[in-house]
All heavy atoms as TSV, in Angstrom:
chain	resi	resn	atom	element	x	y	z
A	1	MET	N	N	22.235	-13.739	2.114
A	1	MET	CA	C	21.567	-12.480	1.725
A	1	MET	C	C	20.225	-12.988	1.032
A	1	MET	O	O	20.193	-13.799	0.233
A	1	MET	CB	C	22.425	-11.651	0.754
A	1	MET	CG	C	21.727	-10.382	0.440
A	1	MET	SD	S	22.660	-9.110	-0.356
A	1	MET	CE	C	23.976	-8.988	0.839
A	2	ILE	N	N	19.153	-12.338	1.454
A	2	ILE	CA	C	17.794	-12.443	0.862
A	2	ILE	C	C	17.684	-11.566	-0.369
A	2	ILE	O	O	17.841	-10.230	-0.162
A	2	ILE	CB	C	16.732	-12.225	1.888
A	2	ILE	CG1	C	16.961	-13.167	3.133
A	2	ILE	CG2	C	15.406	-12.371	1.344
A	2	ILE	CD1	C	16.194	-12.912	4.290
A	3	LEU	N	N	17.160	-12.059	-1.403
A	3	LEU	CA	C	17.158	-11.167	-2.629
A	3	LEU	C	C	15.649	-11.027	-2.995
A	3	LEU	O	O	15.351	-10.270	-4.014
A	3	LEU	CB	C	17.908	-11.839	-3.755
A	3	LEU	CG	C	19.329	-11.942	-3.586
A	3	LEU	CD1	C	20.086	-12.696	-4.808
A	3	LEU	CD2	C	19.952	-10.562	-3.340
A	4	GLU	N	N	14.730	-11.620	-2.367
A	4	GLU	CA	C	13.304	-11.382	-2.658
A	4	GLU	C	C	12.611	-10.643	-1.473
A	4	GLU	O	O	12.883	-10.943	-0.334
A	4	GLU	CB	C	12.509	-12.731	-3.043
A	4	GLU	CG	C	13.107	-13.246	-4.368
A	4	GLU	CD	C	12.112	-14.388	-4.744
A	4	GLU	OE1	O	11.262	-14.884	-3.965
A	4	GLU	OE2	O	12.289	-14.793	-5.918
A	5	SER	N	N	11.769	-9.714	-1.834
A	5	SER	CA	C	11.114	-8.940	-0.869
A	5	SER	C	C	9.632	-8.752	-1.322
A	5	SER	O	O	9.356	-8.494	-2.493
A	5	SER	CB	C	11.684	-7.671	-0.670
A	5	SER	OG	O	11.131	-6.907	0.384
A	6	ALA	N	N	8.714	-8.930	-0.494
A	6	ALA	CA	C	7.309	-8.694	-0.694
A	6	ALA	C	C	6.950	-7.128	-0.587
A	6	ALA	O	O	6.950	-6.720	0.630
A	6	ALA	CB	C	6.448	-9.646	0.089
A	7	ILE	N	N	6.617	-6.508	-1.539
A	7	ILE	CA	C	6.237	-5.077	-1.541
A	7	ILE	C	C	4.751	-4.921	-1.248
A	7	ILE	O	O	4.049	-5.573	-1.969
A	7	ILE	CB	C	6.778	-4.246	-2.687
A	7	ILE	CG1	C	8.194	-4.271	-2.819
A	7	ILE	CG2	C	6.158	-2.879	-2.687
A	7	ILE	CD1	C	8.727	-3.420	-4.016
A	8	THR	N	N	4.439	-4.211	-0.162
A	8	THR	CA	C	2.920	-4.037	0.049
A	8	THR	C	C	2.666	-2.453	-0.200
A	8	THR	O	O	3.278	-1.487	0.291
A	8	THR	CB	C	2.724	-4.215	1.577
A	8	THR	OG1	O	3.040	-5.625	1.821
A	8	THR	CG2	C	1.114	-4.029	1.825
A	9	CYS	N	N	1.710	-2.251	-1.216
A	9	CYS	CA	C	1.263	-0.924	-1.410
A	9	CYS	C	C	0.492	-0.257	-0.340
A	9	CYS	O	O	-0.446	-0.942	0.156
A	9	CYS	CB	C	0.324	-0.911	-2.729
A	9	CYS	SG	S	-0.277	0.622	-3.259
A	10	PRO	N	N	0.902	0.870	0.105
A	10	PRO	CA	C	0.241	1.514	1.187
A	10	PRO	C	C	-1.305	2.064	0.760
A	10	PRO	O	O	-2.022	2.275	1.648
A	10	PRO	CB	C	1.075	2.588	1.607
A	10	PRO	CG	C	1.784	3.035	0.367
A	10	PRO	CD	C	2.004	1.670	-0.321
A	11	LYS	N	N	-1.495	2.158	-0.427
A	11	LYS	CA	C	-2.742	2.693	-0.933
A	11	LYS	C	C	-3.814	1.496	-1.015
A	11	LYS	O	O	-4.946	1.631	-0.576
A	11	LYS	CB	C	-2.649	3.420	-2.223
A	11	LYS	CG	C	-3.933	4.127	-2.714
A	11	LYS	CD	C	-3.610	4.983	-3.904
A	11	LYS	CE	C	-4.878	5.673	-4.247
A	11	LYS	NZ	N	-4.705	6.629	-5.454
A	12	CYS	N	N	-3.477	0.488	-1.815
A	12	CYS	CA	C	-4.478	-0.605	-2.092
A	12	CYS	C	C	-4.275	-1.902	-1.384
A	12	CYS	O	O	-4.961	-2.824	-1.454
A	12	CYS	CB	C	-4.536	-0.745	-3.521
A	12	CYS	SG	S	-3.177	-1.689	-4.231
A	13	ALA	N	N	-2.982	-1.921	-0.594
A	13	ALA	CA	C	-2.579	-3.161	0.168
A	13	ALA	C	C	-2.253	-4.389	-0.772
A	13	ALA	O	O	-2.134	-5.545	-0.343
A	13	ALA	CB	C	-3.662	-3.579	1.162
A	14	MET	N	N	-2.068	-4.092	-2.097
A	14	MET	CA	C	-1.560	-5.211	-2.925
A	14	MET	C	C	-0.233	-5.737	-2.536
A	14	MET	O	O	0.618	-4.806	-2.173
A	14	MET	CB	C	-1.683	-4.647	-4.396
A	14	MET	CG	C	-0.859	-5.613	-5.422
A	14	MET	SD	S	-2.050	-6.747	-6.032
A	14	MET	CE	C	-1.118	-7.449	-7.448
A	15	VAL	N	N	0.066	-6.952	-2.508
A	15	VAL	CA	C	1.386	-7.441	-2.166
A	15	VAL	C	C	1.936	-8.195	-3.335
A	15	VAL	O	O	1.226	-8.975	-3.977
A	15	VAL	CB	C	1.336	-8.490	-0.951
A	15	VAL	CG1	C	2.598	-8.989	-0.586
A	15	VAL	CG2	C	0.621	-7.597	0.221
A	16	LYS	N	N	3.232	-7.844	-3.652
A	16	LYS	CA	C	3.842	-8.606	-4.843
A	16	LYS	C	C	5.251	-8.872	-4.441
A	16	LYS	O	O	5.942	-7.905	-3.825
A	16	LYS	CB	C	3.693	-7.724	-6.007
A	16	LYS	CG	C	4.282	-8.480	-7.280
A	16	LYS	CD	C	4.072	-7.819	-8.625
A	16	LYS	CE	C	4.574	-8.711	-9.658
A	16	LYS	NZ	N	4.458	-8.046	-10.952
A	17	THR	N	N	5.700	-10.040	-4.708
A	17	THR	CA	C	7.185	-10.442	-4.346
A	17	THR	C	C	7.948	-10.126	-5.539
A	17	THR	O	O	7.657	-10.380	-6.693
A	17	THR	CB	C	7.328	-11.947	-4.033
A	17	THR	OG1	O	6.363	-12.140	-2.900
A	17	THR	CG2	C	8.628	-12.349	-3.762
A	18	GLU	N	N	8.916	-9.331	-5.365
A	18	GLU	CA	C	9.979	-8.873	-6.435
A	18	GLU	C	C	11.371	-9.333	-6.084
A	18	GLU	O	O	11.791	-9.405	-4.831
A	18	GLU	CB	C	9.963	-7.340	-6.451
A	18	GLU	CG	C	8.553	-6.733	-6.950
A	18	GLU	CD	C	8.250	-6.925	-8.400
A	18	GLU	OE1	O	9.148	-7.451	-9.082
A	18	GLU	OE2	O	7.107	-6.604	-8.798
A	19	THR	N	N	12.262	-9.490	-7.015
A	19	THR	CA	C	13.628	-9.727	-6.816
A	19	THR	C	C	14.266	-8.425	-6.789
A	19	THR	O	O	14.146	-7.597	-7.700
A	19	THR	CB	C	14.199	-10.631	-8.013
A	19	THR	OG1	O	13.455	-11.836	-8.091
A	19	THR	CG2	C	15.670	-10.907	-7.769
A	20	MET	N	N	15.136	-8.176	-5.820
A	20	MET	CA	C	15.898	-6.950	-5.473
A	20	MET	C	C	17.235	-6.934	-6.335
A	20	MET	O	O	17.783	-7.943	-6.404
A	20	MET	CB	C	16.084	-6.692	-4.111
A	20	MET	CG	C	14.840	-6.585	-3.276
A	20	MET	SD	S	15.217	-6.192	-1.559
A	20	MET	CE	C	15.743	-7.892	-0.927
A	21	PRO	N	N	17.550	-5.747	-6.953
A	21	PRO	CA	C	18.905	-5.636	-7.467
A	21	PRO	C	C	19.991	-5.782	-6.381
A	21	PRO	O	O	19.787	-5.216	-5.358
A	21	PRO	CB	C	18.913	-4.391	-8.204
A	21	PRO	CG	C	17.877	-3.553	-7.514
A	21	PRO	CD	C	16.845	-4.524	-7.015
A	22	THR	N	N	21.098	-6.361	-6.748
A	22	THR	CA	C	22.122	-6.474	-5.719
A	22	THR	C	C	23.156	-5.336	-5.734
A	22	THR	O	O	23.886	-5.174	-4.815
A	22	THR	CB	C	22.961	-7.820	-5.876
A	22	THR	OG1	O	23.599	-7.834	-7.263
A	22	THR	CG2	C	21.932	-8.964	-5.659
A	23	ASP	N	N	23.202	-4.560	-6.833
A	23	ASP	CA	C	24.051	-3.477	-7.027
A	23	ASP	C	C	23.592	-2.141	-6.969
A	23	ASP	O	O	24.254	-1.136	-7.262
A	23	ASP	CB	C	24.843	-3.741	-8.226
A	23	ASP	CG	C	23.946	-3.668	-9.527
A	23	ASP	OD1	O	22.719	-3.720	-9.325
A	23	ASP	OD2	O	24.460	-3.718	-10.665
A	24	ALA	N	N	22.330	-1.925	-6.660
A	24	ALA	CA	C	21.633	-0.617	-6.643
A	24	ALA	C	C	20.410	-0.516	-5.894
A	24	ALA	O	O	19.795	-1.595	-5.501
A	24	ALA	CB	C	21.294	-0.120	-8.099
A	25	CYS	N	N	20.070	0.658	-5.469
A	25	CYS	CA	C	18.732	0.878	-4.769
A	25	CYS	C	C	17.662	1.157	-5.853
A	25	CYS	O	O	17.829	1.791	-6.833
A	25	CYS	CB	C	18.930	1.975	-3.755
A	25	CYS	SG	S	19.991	1.622	-2.359
A	26	ARG	N	N	16.522	0.776	-5.501
A	26	ARG	CA	C	15.337	1.037	-6.428
A	26	ARG	C	C	14.490	2.130	-5.819
A	26	ARG	O	O	13.877	2.002	-4.769
A	26	ARG	CB	C	14.451	-0.242	-6.724
A	26	ARG	CG	C	13.471	-0.048	-7.739
A	26	ARG	CD	C	13.021	-1.452	-8.230
A	26	ARG	NE	N	11.990	-1.214	-9.197
A	26	ARG	CZ	C	11.269	-2.253	-9.660
A	26	ARG	NH1	N	11.519	-3.476	-9.238
A	26	ARG	NH2	N	10.297	-1.981	-10.419
A	27	PHE	N	N	14.499	3.374	-6.493
A	27	PHE	CA	C	13.855	4.554	-5.956
A	27	PHE	C	C	12.351	4.475	-6.348
A	27	PHE	O	O	11.731	5.201	-5.636
A	27	PHE	CB	C	14.475	5.751	-6.535
A	27	PHE	CG	C	15.963	5.894	-6.085
A	27	PHE	CD1	C	17.057	5.658	-6.934
A	27	PHE	CD2	C	16.250	6.140	-4.821
A	27	PHE	CE1	C	18.320	5.677	-6.552
A	27	PHE	CE2	C	17.609	6.241	-4.424
A	27	PHE	CZ	C	18.600	6.042	-5.362
A	28	PHE	N	N	11.881	3.880	-7.432
A	28	PHE	CA	C	10.520	4.046	-7.851
A	28	PHE	C	C	9.976	2.720	-8.076
A	28	PHE	O	O	10.732	1.652	-8.519
A	28	PHE	CB	C	10.358	4.766	-9.054
A	28	PHE	CG	C	10.899	6.128	-9.125
A	28	PHE	CD1	C	12.256	6.582	-9.643
A	28	PHE	CD2	C	10.223	7.124	-8.375
A	28	PHE	CE1	C	12.647	7.786	-9.450
A	28	PHE	CE2	C	10.693	8.440	-8.307
A	28	PHE	CZ	C	11.927	8.774	-8.785
A	29	TYR	N	N	8.779	2.367	-7.696
A	29	TYR	CA	C	8.034	1.113	-7.981
A	29	TYR	C	C	6.595	1.389	-8.254
A	29	TYR	O	O	5.907	2.183	-7.481
A	29	TYR	CB	C	8.274	0.195	-6.779
A	29	TYR	CG	C	7.486	-1.085	-6.923
A	29	TYR	CD1	C	8.087	-2.093	-7.747
A	29	TYR	CD2	C	6.243	-1.294	-6.476
A	29	TYR	CE1	C	7.443	-3.323	-7.797
A	29	TYR	CE2	C	5.569	-2.579	-6.562
A	29	TYR	CZ	C	6.093	-3.447	-7.249
A	29	TYR	OH	O	5.514	-4.696	-7.560
A	30	GLN	N	N	6.090	0.988	-9.365
A	30	GLN	CA	C	4.664	1.159	-9.688
A	30	GLN	C	C	3.863	-0.105	-9.244
A	30	GLN	O	O	4.134	-1.159	-9.673
A	30	GLN	CB	C	4.401	1.396	-11.157
A	30	GLN	CG	C	3.027	1.877	-11.478
A	30	GLN	CD	C	2.851	2.385	-12.925
A	30	GLN	OE1	O	3.711	2.232	-13.740
A	30	GLN	NE2	N	1.734	3.043	-13.101
A	31	CYS	N	N	2.894	0.182	-8.325
A	31	CYS	CA	C	2.056	-0.952	-7.816
A	31	CYS	C	C	1.243	-1.481	-8.986
A	31	CYS	O	O	0.673	-0.811	-9.865
A	31	CYS	CB	C	1.061	-0.321	-6.831
A	31	CYS	SG	S	-0.203	-1.572	-6.298
A	32	THR	N	N	1.213	-2.737	-9.145
A	32	THR	CA	C	0.457	-3.563	-10.313
A	32	THR	C	C	-0.934	-3.577	-9.925
A	32	THR	O	O	-1.775	-3.944	-10.735
A	32	THR	CB	C	1.093	-4.892	-10.431
A	32	THR	OG1	O	1.024	-5.708	-9.176
A	32	THR	CG2	C	2.537	-4.781	-10.984
A	33	GLY	N	N	-1.439	-3.225	-8.743
A	33	GLY	CA	C	-2.766	-3.269	-8.359
A	33	GLY	C	C	-3.529	-2.002	-8.676
A	33	GLY	O	O	-4.510	-1.945	-9.430
A	34	CYS	N	N	-2.990	-0.796	-8.162
A	34	CYS	CA	C	-3.691	0.532	-8.354
A	34	CYS	C	C	-2.907	1.467	-9.248
A	34	CYS	O	O	-3.431	2.471	-9.572
A	34	CYS	CB	C	-4.006	1.137	-7.041
A	34	CYS	SG	S	-2.542	1.540	-6.087
A	35	GLY	N	N	-1.662	1.096	-9.515
A	35	GLY	CA	C	-0.949	1.987	-10.440
A	35	GLY	C	C	-0.125	3.158	-9.728
A	35	GLY	O	O	0.475	3.985	-10.233
A	36	THR	N	N	-0.252	3.164	-8.309
A	36	THR	CA	C	0.485	4.100	-7.587
A	36	THR	C	C	1.857	4.001	-7.710
A	36	THR	O	O	2.498	2.959	-7.709
A	36	THR	CB	C	0.055	4.126	-6.037
A	36	THR	OG1	O	-1.339	4.334	-5.815
A	36	THR	CG2	C	0.794	5.051	-5.197
A	37	MET	N	N	2.508	5.186	-7.842
A	37	MET	CA	C	4.086	5.168	-7.992
A	37	MET	C	C	4.536	5.383	-6.632
A	37	MET	O	O	4.424	6.346	-5.834
A	37	MET	CB	C	4.608	6.355	-8.843
A	37	MET	CG	C	6.058	6.302	-9.117
A	37	MET	SD	S	6.689	4.787	-10.013
A	37	MET	CE	C	6.079	5.046	-11.621
A	38	LEU	N	N	5.339	4.359	-6.061
A	38	LEU	CA	C	5.826	4.432	-4.715
A	38	LEU	C	C	7.311	4.882	-4.876
A	38	LEU	O	O	7.980	4.686	-5.775
A	38	LEU	CB	C	5.879	2.908	-4.129
A	38	LEU	CG	C	4.613	2.198	-3.988
A	38	LEU	CD1	C	4.790	0.789	-3.370
A	38	LEU	CD2	C	3.545	2.962	-3.290
A	39	ARG	N	N	7.516	5.708	-3.834
A	39	ARG	CA	C	8.871	6.318	-3.564
A	39	ARG	C	C	9.309	5.966	-2.178
A	39	ARG	O	O	8.487	5.827	-1.283
A	39	ARG	CB	C	8.857	7.883	-3.847
A	39	ARG	CG	C	8.561	8.224	-5.338
A	39	ARG	CD	C	8.334	9.587	-5.515
A	39	ARG	NE	N	8.017	10.018	-6.881
A	39	ARG	CZ	C	6.874	9.886	-7.460
A	39	ARG	NH1	N	5.945	9.391	-6.777
A	39	ARG	NH2	N	6.772	10.089	-8.798
A	40	PRO	N	N	10.632	5.994	-1.953
A	40	PRO	CA	C	11.032	5.654	-0.620
A	40	PRO	C	C	10.561	6.657	0.422
A	40	PRO	O	O	10.393	7.946	0.204
A	40	PRO	CB	C	12.674	5.755	-0.605
A	40	PRO	CG	C	12.920	5.704	-2.063
A	40	PRO	CD	C	11.707	6.131	-2.781
A	41	LYS	N	N	10.371	6.325	1.631
A	41	LYS	CA	C	9.909	7.228	2.780
A	41	LYS	C	C	11.159	7.990	3.150
A	41	LYS	O	O	12.243	7.526	2.879
A	41	LYS	CB	C	9.403	6.378	3.912
A	41	LYS	CG	C	8.154	5.753	3.748
A	41	LYS	CD	C	7.746	4.920	4.960
A	41	LYS	CE	C	6.529	4.070	4.764
A	41	LYS	NZ	N	6.108	3.219	5.889
A	42	PRO	N	N	10.986	9.127	3.818
A	42	PRO	CA	C	12.270	9.945	4.354
A	42	PRO	C	C	13.069	9.088	5.118
A	42	PRO	O	O	12.632	8.421	6.056
A	42	PRO	CB	C	11.606	11.089	5.017
A	42	PRO	CG	C	10.088	11.174	4.449
A	42	PRO	CD	C	9.736	9.807	4.021
A	43	GLY	N	N	14.316	9.108	4.826
A	43	GLY	CA	C	15.237	8.313	5.671
A	43	GLY	C	C	15.625	6.974	5.056
A	43	GLY	O	O	16.602	6.259	5.481
A	44	ASP	N	N	14.752	6.410	4.178
A	44	ASP	CA	C	15.011	5.077	3.432
A	44	ASP	C	C	15.662	5.374	2.137
A	44	ASP	O	O	15.444	6.429	1.503
A	44	ASP	CB	C	13.837	4.337	3.267
A	44	ASP	CG	C	13.289	3.884	4.631
A	44	ASP	OD1	O	14.033	3.710	5.615
A	44	ASP	OD2	O	12.080	3.486	4.684
A	45	CYS	N	N	16.548	4.328	1.687
A	45	CYS	CA	C	17.238	4.642	0.526
A	45	CYS	C	C	16.364	4.077	-0.828
A	45	CYS	O	O	16.757	4.380	-1.891
A	45	CYS	CB	C	18.538	3.881	0.554
A	45	CYS	SG	S	18.404	2.060	0.728
A	46	CYS	N	N	15.495	3.280	-0.510
A	46	CYS	CA	C	14.666	2.579	-1.641
A	46	CYS	C	C	13.300	2.135	-1.214
A	46	CYS	O	O	12.976	2.056	-0.085
A	46	CYS	CB	C	15.448	1.435	-2.192
A	46	CYS	SG	S	15.529	-0.003	-1.214
A	47	VAL	N	N	12.556	1.631	-2.206
A	47	VAL	CA	C	11.186	1.258	-1.916
A	47	VAL	C	C	11.119	-0.062	-1.132
A	47	VAL	O	O	10.226	-0.403	-0.411
A	47	VAL	CB	C	10.358	1.138	-3.238
A	47	VAL	CG1	C	10.164	2.424	-3.842
A	47	VAL	CG2	C	11.022	0.175	-4.229
A	48	PHE	N	N	12.151	-0.928	-1.248
A	48	PHE	CA	C	12.176	-2.215	-0.560
A	48	PHE	C	C	12.329	-1.948	0.971
A	48	PHE	O	O	11.771	-2.556	1.819
A	48	PHE	CB	C	13.396	-3.076	-1.008
A	48	PHE	CG	C	13.061	-3.511	-2.396
A	48	PHE	CD1	C	13.846	-3.116	-3.574
A	48	PHE	CD2	C	12.050	-4.451	-2.724
A	48	PHE	CE1	C	13.472	-3.602	-4.762
A	48	PHE	CE2	C	11.862	-4.988	-4.006
A	48	PHE	CZ	C	12.600	-4.469	-5.147
A	49	CYS	N	N	13.225	-0.754	1.234
A	49	CYS	CA	C	13.328	-0.477	2.721
A	49	CYS	C	C	12.069	0.199	3.219
A	49	CYS	O	O	11.794	-0.025	4.447
A	49	CYS	CB	C	14.525	0.403	2.876
A	49	CYS	SG	S	16.171	-0.342	2.588
A	50	SER	N	N	11.302	0.780	2.437
A	50	SER	CA	C	10.086	1.491	2.941
A	50	SER	C	C	8.881	0.533	2.911
A	50	SER	O	O	7.962	0.603	3.892
A	50	SER	CB	C	9.818	2.705	2.011
A	50	SER	OG	O	10.742	3.637	2.244
A	51	TYR	N	N	8.685	-0.235	1.898
A	51	TYR	CA	C	7.551	-0.997	1.759
A	51	TYR	C	C	7.752	-2.462	1.689
A	51	TYR	O	O	6.681	-3.330	1.498
A	51	TYR	CB	C	6.711	-0.571	0.487
A	51	TYR	CG	C	6.423	0.892	0.539
A	51	TYR	CD1	C	7.296	1.844	-0.273
A	51	TYR	CD2	C	5.520	1.496	1.383
A	51	TYR	CE1	C	7.120	3.280	-0.179
A	51	TYR	CE2	C	5.320	2.890	1.447
A	51	TYR	CZ	C	6.019	3.691	0.642
A	51	TYR	OH	O	5.932	5.108	0.611
A	52	GLY	N	N	8.854	-2.993	1.689
A	52	GLY	CA	C	9.203	-4.390	1.443
A	52	GLY	C	C	9.269	-5.277	2.876
A	52	GLY	O	O	9.451	-4.655	3.886
A	53	SER	N	N	9.151	-6.507	2.685
A	53	SER	CA	C	9.272	-7.423	3.788
A	53	SER	C	C	10.654	-7.556	4.283
A	53	SER	O	O	10.960	-8.011	5.432
A	53	SER	CB	C	8.646	-8.671	3.429
A	53	SER	OG	O	9.208	-9.355	2.342
A	54	VAL	N	N	11.594	-7.298	3.373
A	54	VAL	CA	C	13.103	-7.367	3.629
A	54	VAL	C	C	13.807	-6.225	3.050
A	54	VAL	O	O	13.446	-5.720	1.873
A	54	VAL	CB	C	13.594	-8.616	2.821
A	54	VAL	CG1	C	15.085	-8.819	2.991
A	54	VAL	CG2	C	12.856	-9.900	3.287
A	55	PRO	N	N	14.689	-5.468	3.753
A	55	PRO	CA	C	15.439	-4.416	3.276
A	55	PRO	C	C	16.265	-4.739	2.097
A	55	PRO	O	O	16.632	-5.959	1.926
A	55	PRO	CB	C	16.302	-3.933	4.411
A	55	PRO	CG	C	16.370	-5.103	5.250
A	55	PRO	CD	C	15.196	-5.947	5.132
A	56	CYS	N	N	16.675	-3.779	1.350
A	56	CYS	CA	C	17.551	-3.981	0.109
A	56	CYS	C	C	18.848	-4.673	0.453
A	56	CYS	O	O	19.351	-4.581	1.557
A	56	CYS	CB	C	17.725	-2.795	-0.665
A	56	CYS	SG	S	18.788	-1.518	0.195
A	57	PRO	N	N	19.519	-5.290	-0.511
A	57	PRO	CA	C	20.833	-5.944	-0.282
A	57	PRO	C	C	21.987	-5.022	0.341
A	57	PRO	O	O	22.572	-5.462	1.258
A	57	PRO	CB	C	21.251	-6.504	-1.625
A	57	PRO	CG	C	19.934	-6.833	-2.338
A	57	PRO	CD	C	19.083	-5.777	-1.827
A	58	PRO	N	N	22.103	-3.794	-0.188
A	58	PRO	CA	C	23.120	-3.030	0.539
A	58	PRO	C	C	22.868	-2.775	2.023
A	58	PRO	O	O	23.728	-2.728	2.843
A	58	PRO	CB	C	23.039	-1.663	-0.208
A	58	PRO	CG	C	22.462	-2.013	-1.609
A	58	PRO	CD	C	21.487	-3.059	-1.435
A	59	VAL	N	N	21.643	-2.582	2.397
A	59	VAL	CA	C	21.110	-2.406	3.777
A	59	VAL	C	C	21.491	-3.764	4.579
A	59	VAL	O	O	22.017	-3.814	5.690
A	59	VAL	CB	C	19.812	-1.940	4.043
A	59	VAL	CG1	C	19.398	-1.961	5.434
A	59	VAL	CG2	C	19.726	-0.516	3.590
A	60	GLN	N	N	21.157	-4.959	3.917
A	60	GLN	CA	C	21.430	-6.219	4.554
A	60	GLN	C	C	22.876	-6.352	4.836
A	60	GLN	O	O	23.390	-6.777	5.903
A	60	GLN	CB	C	20.946	-7.349	3.622
A	60	GLN	CG	C	19.431	-7.333	3.504
A	60	GLN	CD	C	18.997	-8.556	2.793
A	60	GLN	OE1	O	19.389	-9.735	2.891
A	60	GLN	NE2	N	18.120	-8.280	1.620
A	61	ALA	N	N	23.686	-6.028	3.779
A	61	ALA	CA	C	25.206	-6.122	3.861
A	61	ALA	C	C	25.690	-5.335	4.994
A	61	ALA	O	O	26.555	-5.701	5.711
A	61	ALA	CB	C	25.851	-5.841	2.457
A	62	ALA	N	N	25.142	-4.064	5.052
A	62	ALA	CA	C	25.621	-3.179	6.156
A	62	ALA	C	C	25.369	-3.657	7.528
A	62	ALA	O	O	26.189	-3.515	8.409
A	62	ALA	CB	C	24.922	-1.784	5.968
A	63	GLY	N	N	24.246	-4.375	7.624
A	63	GLY	CA	C	23.868	-5.039	8.918
A	63	GLY	C	C	24.929	-6.037	9.366
A	63	GLY	O	O	25.165	-6.394	10.517
A	64	SER	N	N	25.482	-6.667	8.295
A	64	SER	CA	C	26.437	-7.767	8.451
A	64	SER	C	C	27.905	-7.225	8.702
A	64	SER	O	O	28.794	-7.967	8.875
A	64	SER	CB	C	26.334	-8.844	7.420
A	64	SER	OG	O	26.827	-8.351	6.243
A	65	GLY	N	N	27.987	-5.920	8.499
A	65	GLY	CA	C	29.404	-5.368	8.535
A	65	GLY	C	C	30.183	-5.349	7.332
A	65	GLY	O	O	31.305	-5.015	7.277
A	66	ASN	N	N	29.623	-5.774	6.200
A	66	ASN	CA	C	30.426	-5.929	4.973
A	66	ASN	C	C	30.541	-4.640	4.088
A	66	ASN	O	O	31.552	-4.484	3.526
A	66	ASN	CB	C	29.759	-7.011	4.049
A	66	ASN	CG	C	29.825	-8.349	4.675
A	66	ASN	OD1	O	30.694	-8.554	5.462
A	66	ASN	ND2	N	28.895	-9.232	4.313
A	67	THR	N	N	29.439	-3.831	4.193
A	67	THR	CA	C	29.607	-2.589	3.316
A	67	THR	C	C	28.816	-1.444	4.118
A	67	THR	O	O	27.965	-1.790	4.877
A	67	THR	CB	C	28.941	-2.713	1.957
A	67	THR	OG1	O	27.624	-3.045	2.027
A	67	THR	CG2	C	29.637	-3.786	1.006
A	68	PRO	N	N	29.116	-0.307	3.692
A	68	PRO	CA	C	28.355	0.817	4.232
A	68	PRO	C	C	26.744	0.826	3.925
A	68	PRO	O	O	26.449	0.321	2.765
A	68	PRO	CB	C	29.004	2.077	3.708
A	68	PRO	CG	C	29.950	1.710	2.701
A	68	PRO	CD	C	30.067	0.222	2.758
A	69	SER	N	N	26.022	1.215	4.771
A	69	SER	CA	C	24.531	1.279	4.543
A	69	SER	C	C	24.237	2.287	3.591
A	69	SER	O	O	24.875	3.363	3.515
A	69	SER	CB	C	23.803	1.531	5.899
A	69	SER	OG	O	22.418	1.905	5.676
A	70	CYS	N	N	23.081	2.098	2.808
A	70	CYS	CA	C	22.759	3.169	1.883
A	70	CYS	C	C	21.642	3.979	2.366
A	70	CYS	O	O	21.082	4.894	1.732
A	70	CYS	CB	C	22.354	2.548	0.472
A	70	CYS	SG	S	20.902	1.449	0.636
A	71	ARG	N	N	21.181	3.751	3.604
A	71	ARG	CA	C	20.173	4.603	4.338
A	71	ARG	C	C	20.747	5.948	4.499
A	71	ARG	O	O	21.927	6.131	4.758
A	71	ARG	CB	C	19.719	3.995	5.685
A	71	ARG	CG	C	18.889	2.799	5.466
A	71	ARG	CD	C	18.317	2.338	6.795
A	71	ARG	NE	N	17.597	1.132	6.687
A	71	ARG	CZ	C	16.247	0.993	6.769
A	71	ARG	NH1	N	15.549	2.088	7.074
A	71	ARG	NH2	N	15.663	-0.193	6.572
A	72	THR	N	N	19.929	6.925	4.340
A	72	THR	CA	C	20.339	8.218	4.438
A	72	THR	C	C	20.121	9.058	5.731
A	72	THR	O	O	20.661	10.097	5.991
A	72	THR	CB	C	19.743	9.176	3.354
A	72	THR	OG1	O	18.426	9.186	3.552
A	72	THR	CG2	C	20.051	8.780	1.855
A	73	GLY	N	N	19.458	8.391	6.672
A	73	GLY	CA	C	19.205	9.105	7.852
A	73	GLY	C	C	18.631	8.200	8.879
A	73	GLY	O	O	17.930	7.540	9.187
């Protein structure tokens, strides 16, 4: 399982690598470049699934058949 994901801000294109929590989805993320508060896109469970280079651990686990996906649609 990959625990680091590079989040790219859709407003200023700032990229920052963050460590993802393994037991929860992260709903909010404030860009360190422009201060924009990122929220998941419709159908995604967290900011990593919407703006990250790697989906969150619960979605990764779902892809391997270990746990249900946290994606909502």
